[in-house]
C-alpha positions in Angstrom: -18.3 -94.3 -2.7 -15.5 -92.3 -4.3 -13.1 -93.6 -1.6 -14.1 -97.2 -2.3 -13.7 -96.7 -6.1 -10.2 -95.3 -5.7 -9.3 -98.2 -3.4 -10.4 -100.8 -6.1 -8.8 -99.1 -9.0 -5.4 -100.8 -8.6 -7.1 -104.2 -8.5 -9.0 -103.5 -11.7 -5.8 -102.6 -13.6 -4.1 -105.7 -12.3 -7.0 -107.8 -13.4 -6.8 -106.3 -16.9 -3.1 -107.1 -17.0 -3.7 -110.7 -15.9 -6.4 -111.1 -18.6 -4.0 -109.9 -21.3 -1.3 -112.4 -20.0 -3.8 -115.2 -19.9 -4.9 -114.5 -23.5 -1.2 -114.5 -24.6 -0.6 -117.8 -22.8 -3.7 -119.4 -24.4 -2.6 -118.3 -27.8 0.8 -119.9 -27.3 -0.7 -123.1 -26.0 -3.3 -123.2 -28.8 -0.6 -122.7 -31.5 1.6 -125.3 -29.8 -1.3 -127.8 -29.9 -2.0 -127.1 -33.5 1.6 -127.5 -34.4 1.8 -130.8 -32.6 -1.4 -132.1 -34.2 -0.3 -130.9 -37.7 3.1 -132.4 -37.4 1.6 -135.7 -36.4 -0.9 -135.7 -39.2 1.5 -134.3 -41.7 3.7 -137.4 -41.3 0.8 -139.5 -42.4 -1.0 -137.4 -45.2 1.4 -134.7 -45.9 1.6 -131.0 -45.0 -0.9 -129.6 -47.5 -3.6 -132.2 -46.6 -3.0 -131.8 -42.9 -3.4 -128.0 -43.1 -6.6 -128.4 -45.0 -8.0 -130.9 -42.5 -7.1 -128.8 -39.5 -8.2 -125.5 -41.1 -4.7 -124.0 -40.7 -3.1 -121.8 -43.2 0.0 -123.3 -44.8 1.8 -120.0 -44.7 1.1 -119.7 -40.9 2.3 -123.3 -40.3 5.6 -122.7 -42.2 6.1 -119.4 -40.4 5.8 -121.2 -37.0 8.1 -123.9 -38.2 10.8 -121.2 -38.7 10.5 -120.3 -35.1 8.3 -117.2 -35.2 6.9 -116.6 -31.7 3.6 -114.7 -31.3 3.9 -111.5 -29.4 1.5 -109.6 -27.4 -0.5 -106.8 -28.9 1.0 -104.4 -26.3 4.5 -104.6 -28.0 4.0 -103.4 -31.6 7.7 -102.8 -31.9 8.3 -106.5 -31.9 6.4 -106.8 -35.2 8.9 -104.7 -37.0 11.5 -106.8 -38.8 14.9 -105.3 -39.1 15.8 -103.9 -42.5 18.5 -105.9 -44.3 20.6 -104.8 -47.2 20.8 -107.1 -50.2 24.1 -108.9 -50.4 24.6 -107.7 -54.0 23.7 -104.1 -53.2 26.4 -101.4 -53.6 28.1 -100.1 -50.5 27.4 -96.6 -49.3 30.7 -95.2 -50.7 30.0 -96.8 -54.1 26.5 -95.3 -54.2 27.9 -91.9 -53.4 30.5 -92.3 -56.2 27.8 -93.2 -58.8 25.6 -90.2 -57.7 28.6 -87.9 -57.8 29.4 -89.1 -61.4 25.7 -88.5 -62.4 25.9 -85.0 -60.9 29.1 -84.1 -62.6 29.2 -81.5 -65.3 29.9 -84.1 -67.9 26.8 -86.3 -67.3 24.4 -83.9 -65.5 22.1 -83.7 -68.5 22.7 -87.3 -69.8 20.3 -90.2 -69.4 21.6 -93.1 -67.3 21.6 -95.3 -70.4 24.0 -92.9 -72.1 26.2 -92.7 -69.0 26.3 -96.5 -68.7 27.3 -96.9 -72.4 29.9 -94.1 -72.3 31.6 -95.6 -69.3 31.7 -99.1 -70.8 33.4 -97.7 -73.9 36.0 -96.1 -71.6 36.5 -99.4 -69.8 34.8 -98.3 -66.6 32.0 -100.1 -64.8 30.5 -98.6 -61.7 26.9 -99.9 -61.6 24.2 -101.2 -64.0 21.9 -98.9 -65.8 19.0 -100.0 -63.6 21.0 -99.3 -60.5 21.7 -95.7 -61.7 17.9 -95.2 -62.3 17.2 -96.6 -58.8 19.7 -94.3 -57.1 18.3 -91.3 -59.0 14.8 -92.3 -58.0 15.9 -92.6 -54.4 17.3 -89.1 -54.5 14.2 -87.7 -56.1 15.9 -87.0 -59.4 14.4 -89.6 -61.7 13.0 -87.1 -64.2 13.9 -85.6 -67.5 17.7 -84.9 -67.4 18.4 -84.0 -71.0 18.5 -80.5 -72.2 15.8 -80.0 -74.9 13.8 -77.2 -76.4 10.7 -76.3 -74.6 7.9 -75.0 -76.8 6.0 -71.9 -75.7 2.5 -72.3 -74.5 0.1 -71.5 -77.3 -2.9 -69.3 -76.4 -6.3 -70.8 -77.0 -8.1 -68.7 -79.6 -11.4 -67.2 -78.5 -13.3 -65.7 -81.4 -16.9 -64.3 -81.5 -19.0 -63.5 -84.5 -22.4 -61.8 -84.0 -23.0 -61.2 -87.8 -21.7 -62.1 -91.2 -18.2 -61.2 -92.4 -16.8 -60.7 -88.9 -14.9 -64.0 -88.6 -13.9 -66.3 -91.4 -12.4 -69.8 -91.1 -10.4 -71.3 -93.9 -8.6 -74.6 -94.5 -7.3 -76.9 -97.2 -8.3 -80.6 -97.7 -7.0 -83.2 -100.0 -9.1 -84.8 -102.7 -7.9 -88.2 -103.9 -6.5 -88.2 -107.4 -6.6 -91.0 -110.1 -3.7 -92.9 -108.6 -2.2 -93.7 -105.3 -0.4 -90.7 -103.7 -1.9 -88.2 -106.1 -4.1 -85.5 -104.7 -6.0 -82.3 -105.7 -6.2 -79.6 -103.1 -9.5 -77.9 -102.2 -9.2 -74.4 -100.6 -12.4 -73.3 -98.7 -13.1 -70.0 -96.9 -16.2 -70.1 -94.6 -18.1 -67.5 -92.7 -18.5 -69.0 -89.2 -21.7 -67.0 -88.3 -23.7 -67.9 -91.4 -21.8 -71.0 -92.5 -21.7 -69.4 -96.0 -18.8 -70.5 -98.2 -17.5 -67.1 -99.4 -14.7 -68.5 -101.5 -13.2 -71.8 -102.7 -10.7 -73.1 -105.2 -9.4 -76.5 -106.5 -5.7 -76.7 -107.4 -3.0 -79.2 -108.1 -0.7 -78.0 -105.3 -0.9 -76.4 -101.8 0.8 -73.1 -102.4 0.9 -69.9 -100.4 0.6 -67.9 -103.6 -2.7 -69.6 -104.5 -4.0 -69.0 -101.0 -3.0 -65.4 -101.1 -4.9 -64.9 -104.4 -8.0 -66.6 -103.1 -8.1 -64.5 -99.9 -7.6 -61.3 -101.8 -10.3 -62.0 -104.4 -12.8 -63.2 -101.7 -12.2 -60.1 -99.5 -12.8 -57.9 -102.6 -16.0 -59.8 -103.6 -17.4 -59.5 -100.1 -16.4 -55.8 -99.8 -14.5 -56.2 -96.6 -13.3 -52.9 -95.2 -10.0 -52.8 -93.2 -10.3 -53.6 -89.5 -13.6 -55.6 -89.8 -12.6 -59.2 -90.4 -10.7 -61.8 -88.5 -9.4 -64.8 -90.5 -8.8 -68.0 -88.6 -6.9 -71.1 -89.8 -4.8 -73.9 -88.5 -1.0 -74.0 -88.7 -0.5 -75.4 -92.1 2.4 -74.1 -94.2 0.2 -72.0 -96.4 -1.7 -70.6 -93.5 1.4 -69.4 -91.7 3.3 -68.3 -94.8 4.8 -64.8 -95.0 3.0 -63.9 -98.3 -0.4 -64.6 -96.7 0.6 -62.7 -93.5 1.7 -59.7 -95.6 -1.5 -59.8 -97.6 -3.7 -59.8 -94.5 -1.7 -57.0 -93.0 -2.2 -54.9 -96.2 -5.9 -55.6 -96.2 -6.3 -54.8 -92.5 -7.5 -58.4 -91.7 -6.6 -59.9 -88.3 -5.2 -63.4 -88.5 -5.5 -66.1 -85.8 -4.3 -69.7 -85.7 -5.3 -72.9 -84.0 -3.1 -74.5 -81.4 -0.9 -77.3 -82.7 -2.7 -80.7 -83.0 -6.0 -79.3 -81.7 -8.7 -79.8 -84.3 -11.4 -78.3 -82.1 -9.9 -74.9 -82.7 -11.1 -75.0 -86.3 -14.4 -76.8 -86.0 -16.4 -75.0 -88.7 -14.1 -75.8 -91.5 -13.7 -79.4 -90.3 -17.5 -79.8 -90.2 -18.0 -78.4 -93.7 -15.4 -80.8 -95.1 -17.3 -83.7 -93.6 -20.5 -82.5 -95.2 -18.7 -82.4 -98.5 -17.1 -85.8 -98.3 -20.3 -87.5 -97.0 -22.4 -86.1 -99.7 -24.1 -88.7 -101.9 -22.3 -88.8 -105.2 -18.9 -87.8 -103.8 -16.6 -90.1 -105.7 -13.8 -92.2 -104.2 -11.3 -90.6 -106.6 -11.3 -87.8 -109.1 -9.8 -88.6 -112.5 -8.8 -85.0 -113.3 -8.6 -81.6 -111.6 -11.4 -80.4 -113.9 -13.6 -83.2 -112.6 -13.0 -82.1 -109.0 -13.8 -78.5 -109.9 -17.1 -79.7 -111.7 -18.2 -81.5 -108.6 -17.5 -78.5 -106.3 -19.3 -76.2 -108.8 -22.4 -78.2 -108.1 -21.8 -78.8 -104.4 -21.2 -75.3 -103.1 -24.3 -73.7 -104.6 -26.4 -76.5 -103.1 -24.6 -76.0 -99.7 -25.1 -72.3 -99.7 -28.7 -72.0 -101.1 -30.5 -75.3 -100.3 -28.8 -77.1 -97.4 -30.8 -76.5 -94.2 -28.0 -76.3 -91.6 -28.8 -77.6 -88.1 -26.3 -75.1 -86.6 -28.2 -72.0 -87.8 -31.8 -73.0 -87.0 -32.3 -75.1 -90.1 -31.8 -72.1 -92.4 -29.7 -72.1 -95.4 -26.3 -70.3 -95.1 -27.4 -67.8 -97.8 -30.5 -66.8 -95.8 -28.3 -65.9 -92.8 -25.5 -64.3 -94.7 -27.8 -62.0 -96.7 -29.9 -61.0 -93.7 -33.1 -63.0 -94.5 -33.1 -65.0 -91.3 -35.6 -62.8 -89.4 -38.0 -62.8 -92.3 -37.8 -66.5 -92.8 -38.2 -67.1 -89.1 -41.4 -65.0 -89.0 -42.8 -66.9 -91.9 -42.2 -70.2 -90.2 -43.8 -68.9 -87.0 -46.9 -67.8 -88.9 -47.3 -71.3 -90.5 -46.9 -72.9 -87.1 -49.4 -70.5 -85.5 -52.0 -71.4 -88.1 -51.5 -75.1 -87.6 -51.8 -74.6 -83.8 -55.0 -72.6 -84.1 -56.5 -75.4 -86.3 -55.6 -78.3 -84.0 -54.3 -77.2 -80.6 -54.8 -80.7 -79.2 -52.0 -82.0 -81.4 -49.4 -79.8 -79.6 -48.7 -80.6 -76.0 -47.4 -78.1 -73.3 -47.1 -75.0 -75.4 -47.6 -73.6 -79.0 -44.9 -74.7 -81.4 -42.0 -72.4 -82.4 -39.5 -72.8 -85.2 -35.9 -73.6 -84.4 -34.2 -70.5 -83.0 -31.5 -68.7 -85.0 -28.3 -68.3 -83.0 -27.2 -64.8 -82.3 -23.5 -65.5 -82.0 -21.0 -68.0 -83.2 -17.9 -68.9 -81.0 -14.6 -70.6 -81.5 -13.7 -71.7 -78.0 -16.2 -69.8 -75.9 -14.9 -68.8 -72.5 -16.1 -70.7 -69.5 -19.2 -69.2 -67.8 -18.7 -67.0 -64.8 -20.0 -68.7 -61.7 -22.7 -66.9 -59.7 -21.4 -64.8 -56.9 -18.0 -64.0 -58.6 -17.1 -60.7 -60.1 -15.5 -60.4 -63.5 -12.2 -58.6 -63.4 -11.1 -56.7 -66.5 -7.6 -55.6 -67.1 
């Protein structure tokens, strides 16, 4: 059997070759017939109507009219059309001259637009601005060519507070004055763990001296010892001023700053300002600075003593800041336990519990460590 199969193998290969040739001849004859039919019909109804009637693509018909000959699938190299250069393209020597000029010490850090304009002013034309960009792109150099200052990468602040008076956040917001382009400036210092406003001030200007005085008075009022507190702020002029930096160094307070244009790095102050400005009764404008101070004198006691904050288990900032959170939580749990004992059918799945009080407050918490990986400390 193996001898017979080896004897028939050449005939099988020859048959496959004949079938391929037959398929090629049939395609040529079919296309020739379609061309003859379409040409005869096109003389009567036009090319577009003839192609629609015969089910022939107009693009295919025009391609065959130009003399394209179908090729066998076994010769893929015939499908490749030779590359042609555009008649208006620069010659090789001209392209090299343009690239050499762009690489020269005079224009190595200049944009093609600047090179193009400079050469025109000197009475020289080598290529268009677009051609210069195209040549640089072809050479893999179509990037930033100009020398410019690179800003250092700012470190993302990661701050943790597990109790009051460990991390404060402070910021300044504008309050609209009586006329357009007039403002009053509200300075607010906030404890991020308890959300308690430890200090505030309304002034006519944003000055580093005023901020320095507010921080010093607030630290003294809260009895902050050296080395305990971190003060976080954005990168405003008052926050980064030398008087404030010297004051914090004298008081032993660590200062941190947000990254430029990243509001998420100071979320607690931003959230507190929204609560202020969305409060019912907050006016569109304040007629005087005294009116702005009067509004804040009513707002901040309400915020600290009456406002149930969702971020701290619906407790008031004063409860958390003064250490009453555990006692208040126990009282709430007792009320819920009595209600559950009276009507357990009204509570599904489990007995009710009051909202939990967070044990930590973060600014930019680090990503969680994946299971199976070991933390490396340096």
